[in-house]
C-alpha positions in Angstrom: 139.5 82.7 98.0 136.8 85.0 96.7 135.9 82.6 93.8 135.4 79.7 96.2 133.2 81.8 98.4 131.0 82.8 95.4 130.9 79.2 94.2 129.7 77.9 97.5 127.0 80.6 97.7 125.8 79.7 94.2 125.8 76.1 95.1 123.9 76.8 98.3 121.3 78.8 96.4 120.9 76.0 93.8 120.5 73.5 96.6 117.8 75.6 98.3 116.0 76.1 95.0 116.0 72.3 94.3 114.7 71.6 97.8 111.9 74.2 97.5 110.9 72.8 94.1 110.9 69.2 95.4 108.9 70.2 98.4 106.4 72.1 96.3 106.0 69.1 94.0 105.4 66.9 97.0 102.7 69.2 98.3 101.0 69.4 94.9 101.2 65.6 94.6 99.7 65.2 98.1 96.7 67.3 97.0 96.0 65.0 94.1 92.9 62.8 94.7 93.8 59.3 95.8 97.3 60.0 96.8 98.3 59.1 100.3 101.7 59.0 101.9 100.7 57.2 105.1 99.2 53.8 104.8 95.6 53.6 105.9 95.9 51.5 109.1 93.5 50.6 111.8 96.0 51.6 114.5 98.8 54.1 114.1 102.0 54.0 116.0 103.3 56.9 118.0 106.5 57.0 115.8 104.3 57.2 112.7 102.3 60.1 114.1 105.5 61.9 115.1 106.8 61.5 111.6 103.6 62.8 110.1 103.8 65.8 112.5 107.4 66.6 111.7 106.7 66.1 108.0 103.7 68.4 108.1 105.7 71.1 110.0 108.6 71.0 107.5 106.2 71.2 104.5 104.4 74.1 106.1 107.6 76.0 106.4 108.0 76.0 102.6 104.3 76.0 101.7 103.0 78.7 103.9 105.1 81.6 102.5 104.2 80.6 99.0 100.5 80.6 99.8 100.8 83.9 101.7 102.5 85.6 98.8 99.8 84.2 96.4 97.0 85.5 98.7 98.6 88.9 99.1 99.1 89.3 95.3 95.5 88.1 94.8 94.3 90.8 97.2 96.2 93.5 95.3 95.0 92.2 91.9 91.4 91.9 93.2 91.5 95.5 94.4 92.7 96.6 91.0 90.0 94.5 89.4 87.4 96.1 91.6 88.5 99.6 90.7 88.9 98.9 87.0 85.5 97.3 86.6 83.8 100.3 88.3 83.1 98.6 91.6 81.9 95.2 90.3 82.2 93.2 93.4 81.4 89.8 91.8 84.3 90.2 89.4 86.7 91.1 92.2 85.5 88.1 94.2 86.4 85.9 91.3 90.0 86.9 92.0 89.8 87.1 95.8 88.2 83.8 96.6 90.8 81.5 95.0 93.6 83.4 96.4 92.3 84.0 100.0 90.6 80.7 100.6 92.4 77.4 100.7 95.0 75.6 102.7 97.6 77.6 104.6 99.0 74.9 106.9 99.8 71.3 106.0 98.5 69.0 108.7 99.0 65.2 109.2 95.5 64.7 107.8 96.7 66.2 104.5 99.6 63.8 104.5 97.3 60.9 105.2 95.1 61.8 102.3 92.1 62.5 104.5 91.9 66.2 103.5 92.9 67.8 100.2 95.6 70.4 100.0 94.0 73.4 98.2 96.4 76.0 97.0 93.7 77.6 94.9 90.8 77.8 97.4 87.1 77.7 97.1 84.6 79.7 99.1 82.9 78.1 102.1 79.7 77.7 100.1 81.4 75.8 97.3 83.3 73.7 99.8 80.1 72.7 101.5 78.6 71.7 98.1 81.7 69.7 97.3 81.5 67.8 100.6 77.8 66.9 100.1 78.6 65.5 96.6 80.8 62.8 98.1 
């Protein structure tokens, strides 16, 4: 009895791991330029919008904790960088900006390909420069 319980727990953990990996791969793929899950249509149907909303919510459930952990670790590493460089703020910002900025919530616009998913963020100044280049 105990063996079957351990086996089912191991199988559940593997299944969750595969699901997380697939979801993360999907999120990274969505962030690639030119990739769009929803067809660009003149008019969208309510069922299409509902599916995009549900999809974005489910992806956010997996994506947000990963981004939050990355941002937290970036804050800690940036603080160490600041201290170890003798208070060099520019060097610490090189660690903080990619970890703090970026996308925290997946929206339907991300799934449509209208906005990029940025796990590694850019500062507001860099983002503005990127938007004017287009």
